[in-house]
Kinemage of the C-alpha trace (Angstrom):
@kinemage 1
@onewidth
@group {chain A} dominant
@subgroup {mainchain}
@vectorlist {calphas} color= white
{ca met a 1} P -2.647 38.061 -156.726
{ca ile a 2} L -3.293 38.338 -153.005
{ca his a 3} L -5.095 41.533 -152.162
{ca thr a 4} L -4.480 43.421 -148.787
{ca lys a 5} L -7.641 43.944 -146.458
{ca asp a 6} L -8.386 47.393 -148.302
{ca gly a 7} L -8.223 45.710 -151.589
{ca lys a 8} L -4.495 47.004 -152.772
{ca thr a 9} L -2.137 44.615 -154.265
{ca phe a 10} L 0.976 46.812 -153.738
{ca val a 11} L 2.082 47.916 -150.241
{ca asn a 12} L 4.708 50.390 -149.746
{ca arg a 13} L 6.413 50.996 -146.304
{ca asn a 14} L 9.419 52.890 -147.319
{ca lys a 15} L 12.351 53.166 -144.464
{ca gly a 16} L 14.864 54.288 -146.905
{ca ile a 17} L 15.112 50.783 -148.912
{ca asp a 18} L 12.482 49.710 -151.294
{ca tyr a 19} L 11.557 45.951 -151.433
{ca cys a 20} L 9.117 44.528 -153.742
{ca tyr a 21} L 7.604 41.138 -153.152
{ca ala a 22} L 5.218 39.270 -154.944
{ca ile a 23} L 2.748 36.397 -153.466
{ca phe a 24} L 0.881 34.206 -155.580
{ca asp a 25} L -1.862 31.791 -154.618
{ca ile a 26} L -1.335 29.527 -157.454
{ca leu a 27} L 2.144 27.726 -158.432
{ca pro a 28} L 2.643 25.106 -161.000
{ca gly a 29} L 4.062 21.589 -159.777
{ca lys a 30} L 2.796 19.110 -157.114
{ca asp a 31} L 2.061 20.983 -153.601
{ca lys a 32} L 4.302 19.283 -151.086
{ca tyr a 33} L 3.677 21.561 -148.511
{ca ser a 34} L -0.116 21.280 -148.516
{ca trp a 35} L -1.890 22.391 -144.852
{ca ile a 36} L -3.657 18.733 -145.398
{ca asn a 37} L -1.533 15.668 -145.678
{ca pro a 38} L 1.668 17.410 -146.567
{ca asp a 39} L 3.874 15.224 -148.677
{ca cys a 40} L 7.041 16.003 -147.498
{ca arg a 41} L 9.773 15.127 -144.385
{ca lys a 42} L 9.300 17.312 -141.009
{ca ser a 43} L 12.674 18.856 -141.770
{ca asp a 44} L 11.201 20.214 -145.025
{ca leu a 45} L 8.233 21.818 -143.002
{ca lys a 46} L 10.620 23.099 -140.655
{ca asn a 47} L 13.045 25.075 -143.165
{ca ala a 48} L 9.657 26.153 -145.003
{ca gly a 49} L 8.498 27.785 -141.591
{ca ser a 50} L 12.135 29.201 -141.142
{ca val a 51} L 12.030 30.887 -144.654
{ca leu a 52} L 8.507 32.257 -144.113
{ca ala a 53} L 9.508 33.644 -140.681
{ca lys a 54} L 12.461 35.196 -142.142
{ca cys a 55} L 10.389 36.969 -144.696
{ca his a 56} L 7.653 38.185 -142.444
{ca asn a 57} L 10.783 39.694 -140.430
{ca arg a 58} L 12.103 41.603 -143.409
{ca ile a 59} L 8.640 42.992 -144.436
{ca val a 60} L 7.104 44.071 -141.063
């Protein structure tokens, strides 16, 4: 589990709607999206970045 800067594992910024997110540092399978020598197409990286940006926009 990824901890926040103050050590919490759960953050609640309630604006009338509750959302729960879980981020794990280890997932099974091949890591195609590694920071070092990624084994994927540039379009895969673009799509992954787009999804991550959408996630960030929803939780900020």
